[in-house]
N, C-alpha and C positions, 0 to 999 in steps of 0.2 A: 392572442395566445393559441397554442396548438393542443390538439387532442391526440394522444398516442394510444394505440391498442397493442395487445400482445398478438403474435402471429395467428394463433388459433389453428384449427385443422378442419378438414372436410366434415368430420363428425361433430365438431364443437367450434363453430366459427366464432371469431372474437367479437363480432357485432352481430347479434342475433335477436330473435323475437322471444318474449317471455313465454308465449304459448306454443312456440315451435323452435326450440333451441338448436335444431340441426339445419336451420335455414338462415343464411346470412352471408357476411363477407369475411374472408380470411386471406392469409398470405402463405402459400404452400412453399415458396422458396424466394430467395432474393430477387427483387425486380418483378415480382408477379402480383397480380390482383386477381383473386378468385371469388366466385360466387358458388355457394352450396345451396341446394334445395333438397330437403329431407335427407341430408347426409351424403348426397351425390354431387360431385363437382359438375357444374353446368358449363362453365367456361373459364379460361385463363387468359388474361390480358397482360401483355408484357411489351417491352420496347421493340420486340421483333414481330409483334402482331397479335391477332386474336385466334385462339384455338377453342373450338366448340366441341364438346364431347357429346356423343349420341347423334340423334337425328332431329330434324326440325321442319317446320312448315314456314316457308318464306313467301308470303302472299304478295309482297311488293316486288319480288324478283331479286336476282343477284347479278351484278355486273363485275367484270374483271376477274383476275385470278385464274388459277388452274383447278379444275374439279375432276 
């Protein structure tokens, strides 16, 4: 059987935590998978790739792509 979720939003993810309802998984648009932490979009995953919002620490390095 399948589990279906409503799309949700960045401020109210469809799959979230009881003690932190602004952190979880949501779908901002068709073909997207989004993660929100404290009401801010952290990344968007789609068929065209991964888009990361903000900055980050990549301790293992990054290879390929254009930066």
